N, CA, C and O atoms as a printed pandas DataFrame, in Angstrom:
     atom_number atom_name residue_name chain_id  residue_number  x_coord  y_coord  z_coord
0              1         N          UNK        A               1  114.443  107.248   91.302
1              2        CA          UNK        A               1  115.582  107.090   92.191
2              3         C          UNK        A               1  115.730  108.336   93.047
3              4         O          UNK        A               1  115.480  109.457   92.605
4              5         N          UNK        A               2  116.139  108.108   94.264
5              6        CA          UNK        A               2  116.437  109.227   95.153
6              7         C          UNK        A               2  117.867  109.091   95.656
7              8         O          UNK        A               2  118.583  108.168   95.268
8              9         N          UNK        A               3  118.284  110.023   96.530
9             10        CA          UNK        A               3  119.679  110.146   96.932
10            11         C          UNK        A               3  120.455  108.868   97.170
11            12         O          UNK        A               3  121.469  108.623   96.517
12            13         N          UNK        A               4  119.987  108.054   98.098
13            14        CA          UNK        A               4  120.712  106.830   98.428
14            15         C          UNK        A               4  120.844  105.892   97.246
15            16         O          UNK        A               4  121.906  105.313   97.017
16            17         N          UNK        A               5  119.762  105.745   96.494
17            18        CA          UNK        A               5  119.792  104.882   95.314
18            19         C          UNK        A               5  120.760  105.417   94.264
19            20         O          UNK        A               5  121.475  104.645   93.625
20            21         N          UNK        A               6  120.784  106.736   94.085
21            22        CA          UNK        A               6  121.695  107.328   93.108
22            23         C          UNK        A               6  123.151  107.087   93.497
23            24         O          UNK        A               6  123.985  106.796   92.640
24            25         N          UNK        A               7  123.453  107.205   94.782
25            26        CA          UNK        A               7  124.830  106.957   95.227
26            27         C          UNK        A               7  125.232  105.511   94.996
27            28         O          UNK        A               7  126.321  105.238   94.490
28            29         N          UNK        A               8  124.356  104.582   95.365
29            30        CA          UNK        A               8  124.655  103.163   95.164
30            31         C          UNK        A               8  124.876  102.887   93.681
31            32         O          UNK        A               8  125.832  102.207   93.308
32            33         N          UNK        A               9  123.991  103.415   92.838
33            34        CA          UNK        A               9  124.103  103.182   91.394
34            35         C          UNK        A               9  125.375  103.802   90.829
35            36         O          UNK        A               9  126.040  103.184   89.998
36            37         N          UNK        A              10  125.724  105.003   91.259
37            38        CA          UNK        A              10  126.951  105.644   90.774
38            39         C          UNK        A              10  128.176  104.833   91.188
39            40         O          UNK        A              10  129.085  104.626   90.383
40            41         N          UNK        A              11  128.204  104.376   92.434
41            42        CA          UNK        A              11  129.344  103.563   92.885
42            43         C          UNK        A              11  129.412  102.249   92.124
43            44         O          UNK        A              11  130.490  101.805   91.726
44            45         N          UNK        A              12  128.237  101.621   91.924
45            46        CA          UNK        A              12  128.193  100.338   91.212
46            47         C          UNK        A              12  128.730  100.506   89.789
47            48         O          UNK        A              12  129.554   99.714   89.333
48            49         N          UNK        A              13  128.260  101.532   89.097
49            50        CA          UNK        A              13  128.713  101.763   87.720
50            51         C          UNK        A              13  130.195  102.097   87.657
51            52         O          UNK        A              13  130.885  101.714   86.713
52            53         N          UNK        A              14  130.680  102.813   88.667
53            54        CA          UNK        A              14  132.099  103.185   88.703
54            55         C          UNK        A              14  132.971  102.036   89.198
55            56         O          UNK        A              14  134.189  102.055   89.020
56            57         N          UNK        A              15  132.344  101.033   89.820
57            58        CA          UNK        A              15  133.106   99.905   90.351
58            59         C          UNK        A              15  133.953  100.284   91.548
59            60         O          UNK        A              15  135.060   99.773   91.716
60            61         N          UNK        A              16  133.433  101.190   92.393
61            62        CA          UNK        A              16  134.210  101.632   93.550
62            63         C          UNK        A              16  133.452  101.350   94.848
63            64         O          UNK        A              16  132.229  101.208   94.862
64            65         N          UNK        A              17  134.206  101.274   95.916
65            66        CA          UNK        A              17  133.644  101.030   97.247
66            67         C          UNK        A              17  133.280  102.355   97.916
67            68         O          UNK        A              17  133.595  103.433   97.413
68            69         N          UNK        A              18  132.616  102.245   99.050
69            70        CA          UNK        A              18  132.338  103.445   99.843
70            71         C          UNK        A              18  133.648  104.092  100.275
71            72         O          UNK        A              18  133.764  105.317  100.302
72            73         N          UNK        A              19  134.630  103.265  100.611
73            74        CA          UNK        A              19  135.926  103.801  101.042
74            75         C          UNK        A              19  136.594  104.594   99.917
75            76         O          UNK        A              19  137.172  105.654  100.158
76            77         N          UNK        A              20  136.512  104.077   98.690
77            78        CA          UNK        A              20  137.111  104.791   97.558
78            79         C          UNK        A              20  136.363  106.084   97.270
79            80         O          UNK        A              20  136.979  107.113   96.992
80            81         N          UNK        A              21  135.030  106.035   97.335
81            82        CA          UNK        A              21  134.255  107.259   97.131
82            83         C          UNK        A              21  134.597  108.276   98.215
83            84         O          UNK        A              21  134.663  109.477   97.950
84            85         N          UNK        A              22  134.812  107.795   99.430
85            86        CA          UNK        A              22  135.207  108.670  100.528
86            87         C          UNK        A              22  136.551  109.335  100.232
87            88         O          UNK        A              22  136.718  110.538  100.429
88            89         N          UNK        A              23  137.498  108.540   99.759
89            90        CA          UNK        A              23  138.826  109.076   99.441
90            91         C          UNK        A              23  138.728  110.149   98.356
91            92         O          UNK        A              23  139.379  111.191   98.446
92            93         N          UNK        A              24  137.922  109.893   97.345
93            94        CA          UNK        A              24  137.782  110.836   96.230
94            95         C          UNK        A              24  137.026  112.107   96.614
95            96         O          UNK        A              24  137.300  113.185   96.087
96            97         N          UNK        A              25  136.074  111.970   97.535
97            98        CA          UNK        A              25  135.188  113.101   97.842
98            99         C          UNK        A              25  135.532  113.842   99.128
99           100         O          UNK        A              25  135.150  114.998   99.307
100          101         N          UNK        A              26  136.263  113.164  100.031
101          102        CA          UNK        A              26  136.543  113.767  101.325
102          103         C          UNK        A              26  135.401  113.618  102.325
103          104         O          UNK        A              26  135.450  114.186  103.417
104          105         N          UNK        A              27  134.374  112.858  101.956
105          106        CA          UNK        A              27  133.232  112.608  102.846
106          107         C          UNK        A              27  133.500  111.291  103.572
107          108         O          UNK        A              27  133.857  110.307  102.924
108          109         N          UNK        A              28  133.341  111.241  104.896
109          110        CA          UNK        A              28  133.617  110.002  105.633
110          111         C          UNK        A              28  132.795  108.823  105.099
111          112         O          UNK        A              28  131.621  108.988  104.767
112          113         N          UNK        A              29  133.410  107.628  105.015
113          114        CA          UNK        A              29  132.676  106.466  104.508
114          115         C          UNK        A              29  131.451  106.133  105.356
115          116         O          UNK        A              29  130.457  105.626  104.838
116          117         N          UNK        A              30  131.519  106.414  106.651
117          118        CA          UNK        A              30  130.359  106.142  107.508
118          119         C          UNK        A              30  129.167  106.998  107.099
119          120         O          UNK        A              30  128.025  106.543  107.157
120          121         N          UNK        A              31  129.428  108.241  106.683
121          122        CA          UNK        A              31  128.343  109.122  106.252
122          123         C          UNK        A              31  127.796  108.681  104.896
123          124         O          UNK        A              31  126.589  108.744  104.664
124          125         N          UNK        A              32  128.671  108.239  104.008
125          126        CA          UNK        A              32  128.217  107.714  102.717
126          127         C          UNK        A              32  127.293  106.523  102.955
127          128         O          UNK        A              32  126.249  106.409  102.313
128          129         N          UNK        A              33  127.669  105.643  103.868
129          130        CA          UNK        A              33  126.821  104.498  104.204
130          131         C          UNK        A              33  125.474  104.930  104.757
131          132         O          UNK        A              33  124.448  104.332  104.436
132          133         N          UNK        A              34  125.473  105.950  105.574
133          134        CA          UNK        A              34  124.204  106.443  106.138
134          135         C          UNK        A              34  123.317  107.031  105.046
135          136         O          UNK        A              34  122.097  106.879  105.087
136          137         N          UNK        A              35  123.928  107.704  104.069
137          138        CA          UNK        A              35  123.148  108.209  102.933
138          139         C          UNK        A              35  122.526  107.041  102.169
139          140         O          UNK        A              35  121.345  107.069  101.823
140          141         N          UNK        A              36  123.332  106.023  101.914
141          142        CA          UNK        A              36  122.864  104.892  101.110
142          143         C          UNK        A              36  121.798  104.070  101.837
143          144         O          UNK        A              36  120.973  103.425  101.191
144          145         N          UNK        A              37  121.806  104.084  103.148
145          146        CA          UNK        A              37  120.784  103.358  103.937
146          147         C          UNK        A              37  119.595  104.244  104.286
147          148         O          UNK        A              37  118.686  103.816  104.997
148          149         N          UNK        A              38  119.598  105.469  103.791
149          150        CA          UNK        A              38  118.525  106.436  104.043
150          151         C          UNK        A              38  118.385  106.795  105.518
151          152         O          UNK        A              38  117.292  107.123  105.981
152          153         N          UNK        A              39  119.477  106.735  106.244
153          154        CA          UNK        A              39  119.451  107.188  107.634
154          155         C          UNK        A              39  119.572  108.707  107.677
155          156         O          UNK        A              39  119.076  109.355  108.598
156          157         N          UNK        A              40  120.237  109.263  106.672
157          158        CA          UNK        A              40  120.449  110.702  106.539
158          159         C          UNK        A              40  120.225  111.047  105.069
159          160         O          UNK        A              40  120.564  110.261  104.185
160          161         N          UNK        A              41  119.660  112.213  104.812
161          162        CA          UNK        A              41  119.438  112.655  103.435
162          163         C          UNK        A              41  120.471  113.718  103.076
163          164         O          UNK        A              41  120.553  114.751  103.740
164          165         N          UNK        A              42  121.267  113.470  102.022
165          166        CA          UNK        A              42  122.257  114.479  101.634
166          167         C          UNK        A              42  121.582  115.677  100.979
167          168         O          UNK        A              42  120.521  115.550  100.366
168          169         N          UNK        A              43  122.208  116.834  101.116
169          170        CA          UNK        A              43  121.716  118.002  100.373
170          171         C          UNK        A              43  121.935  117.733   98.886
171          172         O          UNK        A              43  122.701  116.845   98.513
172          173         N          UNK        A              44  121.272  118.492   98.063
173          174        CA          UNK        A              44  121.430  118.325   96.619
174          175         C          UNK        A              44  122.877  118.574   96.210
175          176         O          UNK        A              44  123.422  117.843   95.383
176          177         N          UNK        A              45  123.497  119.588   96.777
177          178        CA          UNK        A              45  124.890  119.882   96.427
178          179         C          UNK        A              45  125.828  118.765   96.878
179          180         O          UNK        A              45  126.759  118.411   96.154
180          181         N          UNK        A              46  125.593  118.210   98.061
181          182        CA          UNK        A              46  126.431  117.101   98.528
182          183         C          UNK        A              46  126.247  115.894   97.614
183          184         O          UNK        A              46  127.220  115.232   97.254
184          185         N          UNK        A              47  125.010  115.608   97.242
185          186        CA          UNK        A              47  124.728  114.488   96.346
186          187         C          UNK        A              47  125.441  114.684   95.008
187          188         O          UNK        A              47  126.048  113.752   94.481
188          189         N          UNK        A              48  125.365  115.886   94.470
189          190        CA          UNK        A              48  126.038  116.172   93.193
190          191         C          UNK        A              48  127.548  115.982   93.312
191          192         O          UNK        A              48  128.178  115.440   92.404
192          193         N          UNK        A              49  128.130  116.426   94.427
193          194        CA          UNK        A              49  129.585  116.304   94.570
194          195         C          UNK        A              49  130.006  114.841   94.725
195          196         O          UNK        A              49  131.050  114.442   94.210
196          197         N          UNK        A              50  129.206  114.045   95.426
197          198        CA          UNK        A              50  129.527  112.623   95.577
198          199         C          UNK        A              50  129.415  111.889   94.243
199          200         O          UNK        A              50  130.263  111.062   93.910
200          201         N          UNK        A              51  128.386  112.190   93.498
201          202        CA          UNK        A              51  128.215  111.542   92.195
202          203         C          UNK        A              51  129.326  111.974   91.242
203          204         O          UNK        A              51  129.809  111.171   90.445
204          205         N          UNK        A              52  129.726  113.230   91.324
205          206        CA          UNK        A              52  130.847  113.722   90.515
206          207         C          UNK        A              52  132.137  112.994   90.907
207          208         O          UNK        A              52  132.948  112.657   90.045
208          209         N          UNK        A              53  132.324  112.755   92.204
209          210        CA          UNK        A              53  133.519  112.043   92.666
210          211         C          UNK        A              53  133.546  110.602   92.151
211          212         O          UNK        A              53  134.618  110.009   92.022
212          213         N          UNK        A              54  132.377  110.040   91.859
213          214        CA          UNK        A              54  132.301  108.691   91.293
214          215         C          UNK        A              54  132.510  108.705   89.780
215          216         O          UNK        A              54  132.563  107.653   89.143
216          217         N          UNK        A              55  132.629  109.912   89.209
217          218        CA          UNK        A              55  132.895  110.020   87.782
218          219         C          UNK        A              55  131.668  110.271   86.924
219          220         O          UNK        A              55  131.706  110.088   85.707
220          221         N          UNK        A              56  130.582  110.689   87.559
221          222        CA          UNK        A              56  129.340  110.942   86.825
222          223         C          UNK        A              56  128.847  112.347   87.111
223          224         O          UNK        A              56  129.283  112.995   88.063
224          225         N          UNK        A              57  127.942  112.801   86.283
225          226        CA          UNK        A              57  127.321  114.109   86.471
226          227         C          UNK        A              57  125.839  113.889   86.728
227          228         O          UNK        A              57  125.181  113.148   85.997
228          229         N          UNK        A              58  125.318  114.523   87.751
229          230        CA          UNK        A              58  123.892  114.447   88.059
230          231         C          UNK        A              58  123.189  115.538   87.272
231          232         O          UNK        A              58  123.491  116.720   87.430
232          233         N          UNK        A              59  122.258  115.143   86.433
233          234        CA          UNK        A              59  121.490  116.139   85.686
234          235         C          UNK        A              59  120.013  115.932   85.983
235          236         O          UNK        A              59  119.558  114.815   86.232
236          237         N          UNK        A              60  119.282  117.034   85.950
237          238        CA          UNK        A              60  117.855  116.982   86.245
238          239         C          UNK        A              60  117.114  117.802   85.215
239          240         O          UNK        A              60  117.677  118.668   84.545
240          241         N          UNK        A              61  115.834  117.503   85.109
241          242        CA          UNK        A              61  114.990  118.311   84.244
242          243         C          UNK        A              61  113.635  118.443   84.911
243          244         O          UNK        A              61  113.222  117.599   85.707
244          245         N          UNK        A              62  112.972  119.497   84.573
245          246        CA          UNK        A              62  111.638  119.751   85.097
246          247         C          UNK        A              62  110.650  119.404   83.996
247          248         O          UNK        A              62  110.705  119.969   82.904
248          249         N          UNK        A              63  109.747  118.474   84.283
249          250        CA          UNK        A              63  108.774  118.043   83.277
250          251         C          UNK        A              63  107.403  117.931   83.921
251          252         O          UNK        A              63  107.276  117.590   85.098
252          253         N          UNK        A              64  106.410  118.215   83.152
253          254        CA          UNK        A              64  105.038  118.076   83.645
254          255         C          UNK        A              64  104.704  116.601   83.806
255          256         O          UNK        A              64  105.127  115.761   83.011
256          257         N          UNK        A              65  103.945  116.303   84.840
257          258        CA          UNK        A              65  103.499  114.942   85.091
258          259         C          UNK        A              65  102.189  114.725   84.356
259          260         O          UNK        A              65  101.282  115.556   84.416
260          261         N          UNK        A              66  102.102  113.606   83.665
261          262        CA          UNK        A              66  100.847  113.230   83.023
262          263         C          UNK        A              66  100.044  112.462   84.065
263          264         O          UNK        A              66  100.336  111.293   84.316
264          265         N          UNK        A              67   99.033  113.088   84.683
265          266        CA          UNK        A              67   98.312  112.429   85.774
266          267         C          UNK        A              67   97.642  111.125   85.356
267          268         O          UNK        A              67   97.395  110.264   86.200
268          269         N          UNK        A              68   97.348  110.968   84.085
269          270        CA          UNK        A              68   96.711  109.730   83.653
270          271         C          UNK        A              68   97.688  108.565   83.643
271          272         O          UNK        A              68   97.263  107.410   83.619
272          273         N          UNK        A              69   98.986  108.841   83.660
273          274        CA          UNK        A              69   99.997  107.799   83.558
274          275         C          UNK        A              69  100.860  107.702   84.817
275          276         O          UNK        A              69  101.773  106.877   84.868
276          277         N          UNK        A              70  100.595  108.515   85.819
277          278        CA          UNK        A              70  101.459  108.603   86.994
278          279         C          UNK        A              70  101.598  107.268   87.726
279          280         O          UNK        A              70  102.710  106.866   88.068
280          281         N          UNK        A              71  100.488  106.583   87.969
281          282        CA          UNK        A              71  100.550  105.308   88.688
282          283         C          UNK        A              71  101.399  104.288   87.940
283          284         O          UNK        A              71  102.192  103.572   88.553
284          285         N          UNK        A              72  101.242  104.217   86.641
285          286        CA          UNK        A              72  102.015  103.266   85.840
286          287         C          UNK        A              72  103.503  103.578   85.910
287          288         O          UNK        A              72  104.325  102.666   85.995
288          289         N          UNK        A              73  103.853  104.851   85.876
289          290        CA          UNK        A              73  105.259  105.251   85.983
290          291         C          UNK        A              73  105.830  104.789   87.321
291          292         O          UNK        A              73  106.938  104.254   87.370
292          293         N          UNK        A              74  105.084  104.990   88.404
293          294        CA          UNK        A              74  105.559  104.567   89.724
294          295         C          UNK        A              74  105.706  103.057   89.808
295          296         O          UNK        A              74  106.678  102.559   90.377
296          297         N          UNK        A              75  104.758  102.329   89.250
297          298        CA          UNK        A              75  104.825  100.862   89.261
298          299         C          UNK        A              75  106.052  100.383   88.487
299          300         O          UNK        A              75  106.793   99.525   88.966
300          301         N          UNK        A              76  106.264  100.931   87.304
301          302        CA          UNK        A              76  107.413  100.524   86.495
302          303         C          UNK        A              76  108.728  100.861   87.181
303          304         O          UNK        A              76  109.681  100.084   87.120
304          305         N          UNK        A              77  108.783  102.013   87.828
305          306        CA          UNK        A              77  109.996  102.403   88.553
306          307         C          UNK        A              77  110.282  101.398   89.672
307          308         O          UNK        A              77  111.427  100.989   89.864
308          309         N          UNK        A              78  109.254  101.010   90.398
309          310        CA          UNK        A              78  109.436  100.069   91.504
310          311         C          UNK        A              78  109.842   98.690   90.985
311          312         O          UNK        A              78  110.669   98.020   91.605
312          313         N          UNK        A              79  109.285   98.263   89.880
313          314        CA          UNK        A              79  109.611   96.951   89.328
314          315         C          UNK        A              79  111.035   96.881   88.783
315          316         O          UNK        A              79  111.582   95.786   88.649
316          317         N          UNK        A              80  111.642   98.013   88.469
317          318        CA          UNK        A              80  113.039   98.023   88.017
318          319         C          UNK        A              80  114.008   97.789   89.172
319          320         O          UNK        A              80  115.172   97.454   88.949
320          321         N          UNK        A              81  113.542   97.959   90.385
321          322        CA          UNK        A              81  114.399   97.743   91.553
322          323         C          UNK        A              81  114.554   96.243   91.801
323          324         O          UNK        A              81  113.683   95.444   91.457
324          325         N          UNK        A              82  115.676   95.889   92.401
325          326        CA          UNK        A              82  115.861   94.487   92.780
326          327         C          UNK        A              82  114.986   94.202   93.999
327          328         O          UNK        A              82  114.572   95.130   94.695
328          329         N          UNK        A              83  114.699   92.916   94.263
329          330        CA          UNK        A              83  113.927   92.599   95.468
330          331         C          UNK        A              83  114.587   93.149   96.737
331          332         O          UNK        A              83  113.900   93.611   97.648
332          333         N          UNK        A              84  115.909   93.096   96.793
333          334        CA          UNK        A              84  116.607   93.618   97.975
334          335         C          UNK        A              84  116.401   95.123   98.112
335          336         O          UNK        A              84  116.220   95.629   99.220
336          337         N          UNK        A              85  116.427   95.838   96.990
337          338        CA          UNK        A              85  116.192   97.287   97.038
338          339         C          UNK        A              85  114.761   97.587   97.483
339          340         O          UNK        A              85  114.530   98.501   98.275
340          341         N          UNK        A              86  113.808   96.816   96.971
341          342        CA          UNK        A              86  112.410   97.044   97.365
342          343         C          UNK        A              86  112.227   96.769   98.855
343          344         O          UNK        A              86  111.524   97.506   99.546
344          345         N          UNK        A              87  112.862   95.703   99.347
345          346        CA          UNK        A              87  112.771   95.385  100.774
346          347         C          UNK        A              87  113.398   96.495  101.608
347          348         O          UNK        A              87  112.818   96.933  102.601
348          349         N          UNK        A              88  114.584   96.949  101.205
349          350        CA          UNK        A              88  115.272   98.010  101.956
350          351         C          UNK        A              88  114.424   99.274  101.999
351          352         O          UNK        A              88  114.305   99.907  103.048
352          353         N          UNK        A              89  113.839   99.641  100.874
353          354        CA          UNK        A              89  113.003  100.844  100.826
354          355         C          UNK        A              89  111.737  100.668  101.662
355          356         O          UNK        A              89  111.286  101.612  102.312
356          357         N          UNK        A              90  111.163   99.464  101.649
357          358        CA          UNK        A              90  109.973   99.210  102.464
358          359         C          UNK        A              90  110.285   99.300  103.946
359          360         O          UNK        A              90  109.515   99.874  104.715
360          361         N          UNK        A              91  111.419   98.732  104.346
361          362        CA          UNK        A              91  111.819   98.807  105.755
362          363         C          UNK        A              91  112.091  100.249  106.164
363          364         O          UNK        A              91  111.733  100.665  107.266
364          365         N          UNK        A              92  112.726  101.012  105.271
365          366        CA          UNK        A              92  112.984  102.419  105.556
366          367         C          UNK        A              92  111.668  103.174  105.733
367          368         O          UNK        A              92  111.530  103.974  106.659
368          369         N          UNK        A              93  110.709  102.923  104.855
369          370        CA          UNK        A              93  109.409  103.595  104.961
370          371         C          UNK        A              93  108.729  103.224  106.271
371          372         O          UNK        A              93  108.101  104.071  106.905
372          373         N          UNK        A              94  108.850  101.967  106.681
373          374        CA          UNK        A              94  108.276  101.542  107.956
374          375         C          UNK        A              94  108.908  102.266  109.128
375          376         O          UNK        A              94  108.210  102.678  110.054
376          377         N          UNK        A              95  110.234  102.425  109.098
377          378        CA          UNK        A              95  110.921  103.154  110.176
378          379         C          UNK        A              95  110.469  104.608  110.210
379          380         O          UNK        A              95  110.252  105.173  111.282
380          381         N          UNK        A              96  110.329  105.213  109.030
381          382        CA          UNK        A              96  109.891  106.609  108.978
382          383         C          UNK        A              96  108.465  106.746  109.499
383          384         O          UNK        A              96  108.157  107.697  110.218
384          385         N          UNK        A              97  107.597  105.811  109.146
385          386        CA          UNK        A              97  106.223  105.848  109.629
386          387         C          UNK        A              97  106.192  105.674  111.147
387          388         O          UNK        A              97  105.461  106.378  111.843
388          389         N          UNK        A              98  106.987  104.737  111.654
389          390        CA          UNK        A              98  107.036  104.515  113.102
390          391         C          UNK        A              98  107.515  105.771  113.823
391          392         O          UNK        A              98  107.009  106.106  114.894
392          393         N          UNK        A              99  108.488  106.465  113.238
393          394        CA          UNK        A              99  108.988  107.699  113.853
394          395         C          UNK        A              99  107.909  108.774  113.874
395          396         O          UNK        A              99  107.827  109.556  114.821
396          397         N          UNK        A             100  107.088  108.815  112.841
397          398        CA          UNK        A             100  106.014  109.811  112.793
398          399         C          UNK        A             100  104.927  109.534  113.821
399          400         O          UNK        A             100  104.314  110.458  114.356
400          401         N          UNK        A             101  104.695  108.262  114.092
401          402        CA          UNK        A             101  103.606  107.900  115.001
402          403         C          UNK        A             101  104.073  107.687  116.432
403          404         O          UNK        A             101  103.253  107.451  117.320
404          405         N          UNK        A             102  105.377  107.765  116.670
405          406        CA          UNK        A             102  105.911  107.551  118.019
406          407         C          UNK        A             102  105.499  108.694  118.935
407          408         O          UNK        A             102  105.359  109.840  118.508
408          409         N          UNK        A             103  105.314  108.360  120.183
409          410        CA          UNK        A             103  105.000  109.394  121.169
410          411         C          UNK        A             103  106.232  110.256  121.399
411          412         O          UNK        A             103  107.347  109.736  121.442
412          413         N          UNK        A             104  106.052  111.554  121.546
413          414        CA          UNK        A             104  107.206  112.416  121.826
414          415         C          UNK        A             104  107.795  112.081  123.192
415          416         O          UNK        A             104  107.072  111.775  124.140
416          417         N          UNK        A             105  109.089  112.144  123.269
417          418        CA          UNK        A             105  109.762  111.888  124.544
418          419         C          UNK        A             105  109.575  113.090  125.452
419          420         O          UNK        A             105  109.527  114.231  124.992
420          421         N          UNK        A             106  109.471  112.825  126.735
421          422        CA          UNK        A             106  109.339  113.942  127.675
422          423         C          UNK        A             106  110.685  114.647  127.801
423          424         O          UNK        A             106  111.743  114.022  127.717
424          425         N          UNK        A             107  110.625  115.927  127.998
425          426        CA          UNK        A             107  111.831  116.743  128.115
426          427         C          UNK        A             107  112.100  116.975  129.588
427          428         O          UNK        A             107  111.227  117.420  130.333
428          429         N          UNK        A             108  113.309  116.670  129.995
429          430        CA          UNK        A             108  113.687  116.883  131.394
430          431         C          UNK        A             108  114.194  118.300  131.568
431          432         O          UNK        A             108  114.897  118.834  130.710
432          433         N          UNK        A             109  113.835  118.891  132.671
433          434        CA          UNK        A             109  114.246  120.273  132.944
434          435         C          UNK        A             109  115.617  120.322  133.558
435          436         O          UNK        A             109  116.122  121.405  133.854
C-alpha cells in the first residue's frame, strides 16, 4: 500500500468521509481527494497526520527483501486489491507513463 491507498483504508476503517477527515485534520477535502486519486503525493509527515486524524497510527519497519520471493509478494499484494483499486492504479500508472513520454511544452519568452 502507498499513500492514497493508506488514506482510503484508514477512512474506510474509521467510517469517515473525506469531509470528516478534513474537519479533523485541517487539510482541505479537495486535497485529501487528490491524495487518494494519486494526483498529488503527500509527504510522509502529512500522511502520518492524516492517518492519525482518522484514529490510526502509521508504523513502518525496515526489513530485508528476500529476492527469491519478491515477485510472489508483489503478486499477492496486487491480488488483495479490489478490481476497482487495480483499475484505478493501472490508470494512474498509464497517466504517469504518458506524462513521462510527453513532449516538453515550448516556453514562451
